[in-house]
C-alpha positions as CSV (number, residue, x, y, z in Angstrom):
1,M,0.0,0.1,0.1
2,K,2.9,2.4,0.7
3,E,3.9,1.8,-3.0
4,I,0.4,2.9,-4.1
5,F,0.5,6.1,-2.0
6,M,3.9,7.0,-3.5
7,K,2.6,6.3,-7.1
8,N,-0.5,8.6,-6.3
9,N,1.9,11.3,-5.2
10,L,4.2,10.9,-8.6
11,I,0.9,11.1,-10.7
12,I,-0.2,14.3,-8.9
13,T,3.3,16.1,-9.1
14,F,3.1,15.4,-12.9
15,L,-0.2,16.7,-13.1
16,I,1.0,19.8,-11.3
17,C,4.0,20.1,-13.6
18,T,1.8,19.4,-16.7
19,I,-0.4,22.4,-15.9
20,V,2.3,24.9,-14.8
21,S,4.0,24.7,-18.2
22,L,1.0,26.2,-19.6
23,T,2.2,29.6,-18.3
24,N,5.5,29.3,-20.3
25,V,3.6,29.9,-23.5
26,V,5.2,33.0,-25.4
27,L,2.5,35.2,-25.8
28,A,2.7,36.7,-29.7
29,H,-0.4,39.3,-29.8
30,S,-2.1,41.1,-27.1
31,Y,-5.5,43.2,-27.2
32,V,-7.0,45.6,-24.7
33,V,-10.9,45.9,-23.9
34,S,-11.2,49.5,-23.0
35,N,-15.2,49.5,-22.6
36,S,-17.9,47.4,-21.5
37,K,-19.8,47.7,-24.7
38,D,-21.2,44.6,-26.5
39,S,-19.5,45.2,-29.8
40,G,-17.4,47.7,-31.9
41,D,-13.9,48.9,-31.1
42,G,-12.3,48.4,-27.7
43,S,-15.0,45.8,-26.8
44,I,-14.2,42.2,-25.7
45,R,-16.1,40.9,-28.7
46,A,-13.6,42.9,-31.0
47,A,-10.6,41.6,-29.1
48,I,-11.8,38.2,-29.6
49,E,-12.6,38.6,-33.1
50,N,-9.1,40.2,-33.9
51,A,-7.6,37.2,-31.8
52,N,-9.5,34.8,-34.2
53,K,-7.4,36.1,-37.2
54,S,-4.0,35.5,-35.3
55,A,-1.8,32.4,-36.1
56,G,-0.1,32.8,-32.7
57,A,-1.3,32.9,-29.1
58,N,-3.4,35.7,-27.8
59,V,-3.8,37.5,-24.8
60,I,-6.6,39.9,-23.8
61,Y,-6.6,42.4,-21.0
62,I,-9.9,43.8,-19.9
63,K,-9.1,47.2,-18.5
64,S,-12.7,48.6,-18.3
65,G,-14.0,48.4,-14.8
66,N,-17.4,48.1,-15.5
67,N,-19.0,44.7,-16.2
68,I,-20.0,43.6,-19.8
69,K,-23.5,42.7,-21.0
70,I,-23.4,40.7,-24.1
71,L,-26.3,40.0,-26.5
72,S,-24.7,36.8,-28.0
73,S,-21.8,34.3,-27.5
74,L,-18.0,35.1,-27.6
75,S,-16.8,32.6,-29.8
76,Y,-12.9,31.9,-29.9
77,T,-12.4,29.9,-33.2
78,S,-8.4,29.8,-33.5
79,T,-6.5,26.7,-32.6
80,A,-4.0,29.0,-30.8
81,P,-4.0,29.5,-26.8
82,L,-6.0,32.2,-25.6
83,F,-5.2,34.2,-22.2
84,I,-8.0,36.5,-20.6
85,Y,-7.1,38.8,-17.8
86,G,-10.0,40.4,-16.1
87,Q,-10.1,42.4,-12.9
88,G,-13.1,40.9,-11.4
89,Q,-15.7,42.1,-13.8
90,T,-18.8,40.2,-14.7
91,I,-19.4,39.0,-18.5
92,H,-23.5,38.7,-18.0
93,A,-25.4,37.3,-20.8
94,M,-28.7,38.9,-21.3
95,D,-30.4,35.8,-22.8
96,D,-29.8,32.0,-22.7
97,F,-26.7,31.4,-24.8
98,T,-23.2,29.8,-24.0
99,I,-21.0,33.0,-23.0
100,L,-17.4,32.2,-24.0
101,E,-16.5,29.1,-26.2
102,S,-13.1,27.9,-28.1
103,T,-15.1,26.2,-30.6
104,N,-11.7,24.8,-32.3
105,G,-9.5,23.4,-29.6
106,G,-7.6,26.4,-28.7
107,D,-6.4,26.2,-25.1
108,M,-7.9,28.9,-22.6
109,S,-6.7,30.6,-19.6
110,I,-9.1,32.8,-17.7
111,H,-8.1,34.8,-14.6
112,S,-10.1,37.2,-12.4
113,L,-13.2,37.3,-14.4
114,N,-16.8,36.2,-13.9
115,F,-19.3,34.8,-16.0
116,R,-23.3,35.0,-15.4
117,G,-26.2,33.9,-17.5
118,P,-29.9,35.1,-17.2
119,G,-30.8,32.8,-14.2
120,G,-34.5,31.9,-13.4
121,F,-34.3,28.4,-14.7
122,N,-35.7,25.2,-13.3
123,I,-37.4,21.9,-14.3
124,E,-40.7,23.8,-14.8
125,N,-38.9,26.5,-16.6
126,R,-36.8,24.8,-18.8
127,A,-34.0,26.2,-21.2
128,D,-33.9,23.0,-23.7
129,L,-37.4,23.3,-25.0
130,D,-36.7,26.1,-27.6
131,G,-32.7,25.4,-27.6
132,V,-29.9,23.6,-26.2
133,G,-29.3,25.7,-23.0
134,G,-26.5,28.0,-22.6
135,K,-23.3,27.1,-21.1
136,G,-20.8,29.4,-18.9
137,I,-17.6,28.6,-20.5
138,L,-17.2,25.8,-23.4
139,L,-14.0,24.4,-24.8
140,N,-14.6,22.0,-27.7
141,V,-11.7,19.8,-28.7
142,R,-11.2,19.0,-32.7
143,D,-11.6,15.5,-33.5
144,N,-7.8,15.1,-34.7
145,Q,-6.4,17.1,-32.1
146,Y,-3.1,15.6,-30.5
147,G,-1.0,16.5,-27.3
148,M,-2.9,18.4,-24.2
149,V,-5.8,20.3,-24.4
150,K,-5.5,22.7,-21.4
151,L,-8.3,24.8,-19.7
152,V,-6.9,27.0,-16.9
153,L,-9.0,29.0,-14.6
154,N,-8.0,31.4,-11.6
155,D,-10.4,33.4,-9.6
156,V,-13.4,32.8,-11.8
157,K,-17.1,32.5,-11.1
158,V,-19.8,31.0,-13.2
159,S,-23.4,31.2,-12.2
160,D,-27.1,31.2,-13.5
161,V,-26.5,29.5,-16.7
162,A,-29.2,26.8,-17.9
163,N,-26.4,24.0,-19.0
164,H,-22.9,23.2,-17.6
165,G,-21.3,25.9,-15.9
166,I,-17.8,24.8,-17.5
167,H,-17.6,22.0,-20.1
168,V,-14.7,20.6,-22.0
169,S,-15.8,18.3,-24.7
170,D,-13.6,15.6,-26.5
171,C,-16.8,13.7,-27.6
172,D,-18.4,13.4,-31.2
173,V,-22.1,13.0,-30.3
174,G,-22.8,16.4,-28.5
175,A,-25.0,16.5,-25.6
176,T,-25.6,12.6,-25.6
177,C,-22.0,12.1,-24.4
178,G,-20.9,11.5,-21.0
179,A,-24.2,11.0,-19.3
180,G,-22.9,8.5,-16.7
181,G,-20.8,5.5,-17.5
182,G,-20.6,3.6,-20.7
183,G,-18.0,5.9,-22.6
184,A,-20.3,6.7,-25.6
185,G,-18.9,8.3,-28.7
186,G,-15.6,9.0,-30.1
187,G,-13.1,11.6,-30.2
188,S,-9.5,12.8,-30.6
189,P,-6.1,11.2,-29.5
190,A,-5.5,14.2,-27.1
191,S,-5.4,14.2,-23.4
192,I,-7.3,16.8,-21.5
193,S,-5.7,19.2,-18.4
194,V,-8.0,21.2,-16.4
195,S,-6.9,23.4,-13.7
196,L,-9.0,25.2,-11.4
197,N,-8.1,27.4,-8.5
198,N,-10.6,29.8,-6.6
199,V,-13.3,28.9,-9.0
200,V,-17.0,29.2,-7.8
201,V,-19.5,27.6,-9.7
202,D,-23.1,28.3,-8.5
203,N,-26.6,27.9,-9.4
204,V,-26.0,26.4,-12.8
205,G,-27.3,23.6,-14.8
206,Q,-31.0,23.8,-13.8
207,G,-32.5,24.6,-17.3
208,M,-32.1,21.0,-18.5
209,F,-31.2,17.3,-17.4
210,D,-27.8,16.2,-16.7
211,A,-26.2,19.6,-16.6
212,D,-23.3,19.7,-14.4
213,G,-21.3,22.4,-12.9
214,L,-18.1,21.1,-14.7
215,R,-18.4,18.5,-17.0
216,V,-15.1,17.1,-18.8
217,D,-15.8,14.3,-21.6
218,E,-12.7,12.5,-22.8
219,R,-12.7,9.9,-25.4
220,D,-10.6,7.9,-27.6
221,N,-6.8,7.7,-26.4
222,G,-5.6,10.2,-23.9
223,D,-6.1,11.0,-20.1
224,L,-7.9,13.4,-18.0
225,I,-5.9,15.2,-15.7
226,A,-8.0,17.7,-13.2
227,S,-6.6,19.9,-10.3
228,I,-9.4,21.6,-8.6
229,L,-8.1,23.8,-5.5
230,N,-9.8,26.2,-3.3
231,S,-13.2,26.1,-5.2
232,S,-16.7,25.4,-4.8
233,F,-19.8,23.8,-6.7
234,T,-23.1,24.5,-4.9
235,R,-26.6,24.1,-6.3
236,V,-26.1,22.6,-9.1
237,G,-28.9,20.9,-11.3
238,A,-26.7,17.9,-11.9
239,D,-23.4,16.5,-10.6
240,G,-21.2,19.3,-8.9
241,V,-18.2,17.9,-11.0
242,E,-18.7,15.1,-13.5
243,L,-15.1,13.8,-15.2
244,D,-16.0,11.1,-17.8
245,E,-13.4,9.2,-19.6
246,G,-14.4,6.8,-22.0
247,Q,-12.1,4.2,-23.9
248,A,-8.3,4.1,-23.4
249,G,-6.9,6.6,-20.6
250,S,-6.8,7.4,-17.0
251,V,-8.5,9.7,-14.7
252,I,-6.0,11.7,-12.6
253,A,-7.5,14.1,-10.0
254,Q,-6.4,16.6,-7.1
255,I,-8.9,18.0,-5.2
256,E,-8.0,20.3,-2.2
257,N,-10.0,22.7,-0.1
258,T,-12.9,22.3,-2.2
259,S,-16.7,21.9,-1.3
260,F,-19.3,19.8,-3.3
261,N,-22.6,21.2,-1.6
262,N,-26.3,20.8,-2.5
263,N,-26.0,19.5,-5.8
264,G,-28.1,17.3,-8.1
265,Y,-31.8,18.3,-7.5
266,Y,-32.9,19.4,-11.1
267,C,-35.2,16.1,-11.0
268,H,-36.7,17.5,-7.7
269,P,-38.4,14.4,-6.2
270,D,-41.4,16.7,-4.8
271,I,-42.2,17.5,-8.2
272,L,-41.9,14.4,-9.9
273,E,-43.0,11.9,-7.3
274,A,-46.6,12.5,-8.4
275,Y,-45.7,11.0,-12.0
276,L,-44.4,7.6,-10.8
277,P,-46.7,4.5,-11.0
278,E,-48.7,3.6,-8.2
279,E,-46.6,0.3,-8.2
280,D,-43.2,1.7,-8.9
281,E,-41.4,-1.5,-8.1
282,G,-41.8,-5.3,-7.9
283,E,-40.2,-8.7,-7.6
284,F,-41.8,-11.7,-9.5
285,E,-41.6,-15.6,-9.4
286,D,-40.5,-17.0,-13.1
287,G,-43.8,-17.2,-15.0
288,Q,-45.9,-14.7,-13.0
289,M,-45.3,-11.6,-14.6
290,T,-45.1,-10.7,-18.4
291,E,-43.0,-8.0,-19.8
292,S,-46.2,-6.0,-21.2
293,A,-47.8,-5.8,-17.9
294,V,-44.8,-3.9,-16.6
295,P,-46.0,-0.1,-16.0
296,P,-44.7,1.8,-19.3
297,A,-42.1,4.5,-19.5
298,I,-43.2,7.7,-17.8
299,T,-44.4,10.5,-20.2
300,G,-46.1,14.0,-19.7
301,S,-43.8,15.0,-16.8
302,P,-42.1,18.3,-16.8
303,D,-39.0,16.3,-18.0
304,D,-39.6,12.7,-18.8
305,G,-35.6,12.3,-19.0
306,C,-35.5,12.4,-15.3
307,F,-36.9,9.1,-14.7
308,E,-35.1,5.6,-14.6
309,R,-36.9,2.4,-15.7
310,E,-35.2,-1.0,-15.3
311,V,-36.6,-4.3,-16.1
312,S,-34.8,-7.5,-15.4
313,L,-36.1,-10.7,-17.2
314,Y,-35.7,-14.5,-16.4
315,D,-34.4,-16.6,-19.4
316,S,-37.8,-17.7,-20.0
317,G,-38.9,-13.9,-20.9
318,F,-40.9,-13.4,-17.8
319,V,-40.2,-10.6,-15.7
320,E,-37.9,-10.8,-12.5
321,E,-38.2,-7.6,-11.3
322,Y,-38.7,-4.1,-12.1
323,E,-38.2,-0.5,-10.7
324,F,-38.8,3.2,-11.4
325,G,-36.7,5.8,-10.0
326,I,-35.9,9.7,-10.2
327,D,-32.6,10.6,-11.4
328,V,-30.9,12.9,-9.0
329,D,-27.1,13.4,-9.2
330,D,-24.1,13.5,-7.1
331,G,-21.4,15.9,-5.6
332,F,-18.5,14.4,-7.5
333,D,-18.8,12.0,-10.0
334,V,-16.0,10.3,-11.8
335,D,-16.7,7.5,-14.9
336,E,-13.5,5.6,-16.1
337,A,-15.3,3.3,-18.9
338,G,-12.3,1.9,-20.9
339,P,-9.0,0.4,-19.8
340,G,-7.3,3.0,-17.6
341,D,-7.2,3.9,-14.0
342,I,-8.6,6.4,-11.4
343,Y,-5.9,8.1,-9.4
344,A,-7.6,10.6,-6.9
345,E,-6.6,12.6,-4.0
346,V,-9.2,14.4,-1.9
347,T,-7.8,16.8,0.8
348,R,-9.3,19.4,3.2
349,S,-12.9,19.1,1.3
350,T,-16.5,19.1,2.2
351,I,-19.4,17.0,0.3
352,I,-22.5,17.9,2.0
353,G,-26.1,17.6,1.2
354,N,-25.9,16.3,-2.3
355,W,-29.0,14.6,-3.8
356,D,-27.5,11.3,-4.6
357,E,-24.0,10.3,-3.5
358,G,-21.5,12.6,-2.1
359,L,-18.7,11.1,-4.1
360,D,-19.4,8.4,-6.7
361,F,-16.2,6.7,-8.6
362,D,-16.9,4.0,-11.1
363,E,-14.2,2.1,-13.1
364,E,-16.1,-0.2,-15.7
365,Q,-13.1,-2.2,-17.4
366,E,-9.6,-3.2,-16.9
367,G,-8.0,-0.6,-14.5
368,S,-7.9,0.2,-11.0
369,I,-9.1,2.8,-8.3
370,N,-6.1,4.5,-6.3
371,M,-7.8,6.9,-3.9
372,T,-6.4,9.0,-1.0
373,I,-9.0,11.1,1.2
374,I,-7.7,13.2,3.8
375,D,-9.3,15.8,6.2
376,T,-12.5,15.4,4.2
377,I,-16.2,15.4,5.3
378,A,-19.1,13.9,3.7
379,L,-22.5,14.5,5.4
380,S,-26.0,14.3,4.7
381,N,-26.0,13.2,1.3
382,T,-29.0,11.5,0.2
383,D,-27.3,8.2,-0.7
384,D,-23.5,6.9,0.1
385,G,-21.2,9.5,1.4
386,Y,-18.1,8.1,-0.5
387,K,-18.7,5.2,-3.1
388,H,-15.9,3.6,-5.1
389,S,-16.8,0.7,-7.7
390,E,-14.5,-1.6,-9.7
391,E,-16.8,-3.3,-12.4
392,G,-13.8,-4.9,-14.3
393,P,-10.7,-6.8,-13.4
394,G,-8.5,-4.4,-11.2
395,N,-7.9,-3.5,-7.6
396,V,-9.5,-1.0,-5.3
397,S,-7.1,0.5,-2.9
398,A,-7.7,3.8,-0.6
399,F,-6.0,5.4,2.4
400,V,-8.7,7.3,4.3
401,I,-7.1,9.5,7.0
402,N,-8.9,11.8,9.3
403,S,-12.0,11.9,7.5
404,S,-15.6,11.4,8.4
405,S,-19.0,10.2,6.7
406,E,-22.0,11.1,8.9
407,D,-25.9,11.2,8.4
408,N,-25.9,10.0,4.9
409,G,-28.8,8.2,3.6
410,G,-26.9,5.4,2.1
411,K,-23.4,3.8,3.5
412,G,-20.7,5.8,4.7
413,F,-18.2,4.6,2.6
414,V,-18.2,2.1,-0.2
415,F,-15.4,0.3,-1.8
416,E,-16.4,-2.7,-4.0
417,E,-14.6,-5.2,-6.5
418,E,-16.9,-7.0,-8.8
419,E,-14.3,-9.0,-10.7
420,A,-10.8,-10.2,-10.4
421,G,-8.7,-7.8,-8.3
422,N,-8.0,-6.7,-4.7
423,V,-9.7,-4.4,-2.2
424,M,-6.8,-2.8,0.0
425,I,-8.2,-0.3,2.5
426,M,-6.5,1.7,5.1
427,A,-8.7,3.8,7.6
428,Q,-6.7,6.1,10.1
429,D,-8.8,8.6,12.3
430,V,-11.8,7.8,10.5
431,T,-15.4,8.8,11.9
432,T,-18.9,7.2,10.6
433,S,-22.3,7.3,12.2
434,N,-25.9,7.4,11.6
435,N,-25.5,6.3,7.9
436,D,-27.8,4.0,5.8
437,D,-31.0,5.4,7.6
438,S,-29.4,4.0,10.9
439,D,-29.3,0.4,9.3
440,G,-25.5,-0.2,10.7
441,T,-23.2,0.3,7.6
442,G,-20.5,3.0,8.2
443,M,-18.2,0.9,5.7
444,E,-18.8,-1.5,3.0
445,L,-16.2,-3.6,1.6
446,V,-16.9,-6.2,-1.1
447,Q,-14.4,-8.5,-3.2
448,E,-17.0,-10.6,-5.2
449,D,-14.7,-12.6,-7.2
450,S,-11.0,-14.0,-7.2
451,G,-8.7,-11.5,-5.5
452,Y,-8.4,-10.8,-1.9
453,G,-9.5,-8.2,0.5
454,I,-7.9,-6.3,3.3
455,V,-9.2,-3.3,5.7
456,R,-7.2,-2.0,8.5
457,S,-8.9,0.4,10.6
458,I,-6.5,2.4,13.1
459,S,-7.9,4.8,15.8
460,S,-11.1,5.1,13.9
461,S,-14.8,4.9,15.1
462,I,-17.1,3.3,12.7
463,A,-20.3,3.5,14.9
464,D,-22.5,2.3,12.3
465,G,-20.7,-0.7,11.8
466,F,-18.6,-2.6,9.0
467,D,-20.5,-4.6,6.1
468,I,-17.7,-7.2,4.8
469,E,-17.8,-9.5,2.1
470,G,-14.6,-11.3,0.9
471,V,-12.7,-8.9,2.7
472,E,-10.4,-9.8,5.9
473,S,-10.0,-7.1,8.6
474,I,-6.5,-6.9,10.1
475,N,-7.2,-4.4,13.0
């Protein structure tokens, strides 16, 4: 386990060095924004339009102290890096559209600038009925892009947009990409690096289904590298942060002093429960229930995409069980769907009041989950506080130090491996209580197939107990 911990630290060091290298780009062209007009000489739109014509890197300085109201998207179309330096101003979209977009894979580095949409969105006032829903910041990766695509945000706030607050998309199937696991769609061979420091994402993603605070979609070969420091993701309609890596590549994440609080409630149960069938679940003996007798998919609700419908059949074709559910979302969600690993370190962070899992990490094929959690709190999430699930051959290893999981509707901690692989968990100074509706599961550890499982708990208080399968305690 010591070797795993050292490997995690080496990965994080590589991440930091990669991101810092962006600041070494030689800036070839500079532009000054001298007024707060939507367009014309001295405006930010004019600066971006001039930068679009440049073959080299571009830097924009916003000198006007006033906030900027815009009437349409600011679109950067060059493949060269773009740097924008503000002084705390707000770019305010007066209607539902994406505020700033890099459409051709150009790196973006943005400092001391805020992005605000029109606001007022919810499931009963949707944005996607007459459009796709505007985002705060969008970076689209070219299909033929190589190397490392970089987004750097420092001292940035994104609020009140209908769709994703921040979106980096390396996926060729548009809005249907990255909605959970599976790795749908294709993309470029490039890797993606996202660096956020002192970033606030608040009240976004309330205008349509599955709209996150930060969404990164990485497809084809390439890794997804994320550094999120001193930031917050609150009141997001779907996941506070969703990192989706499909096909070959790993997810490498460093999270420090960041909050993921009160996210995932666009599909609000108080509004949608009335649309569930009277019998929303059932289990049956073989030959008892035909598939045609299962209640149909829900229609006519404020957003039918919010409902999950699962039907399991016996080999005979009769129904074994069915279940309907409302698709609320997580605080921090990572899906790694192809060959590759998850390396993550979460330090000095809070994960509070999210409407599904607090932290939800899933690795679906060949690869391992390597996790470090230090000085972090999961509190009052509707489902599990921390969930780690390895569905293919690979290990689940974690160091959990001076952290807690309390008052969650699901388990406090979950570490599960469904195929060949090992479960190796060390918990030191860890506290759990009142999880799983007081059903006695502070920590669930499962190894279902070949492999071994070990958990060591030191100076910890797992007041609501362990649920262990295929794992040995060596306390």
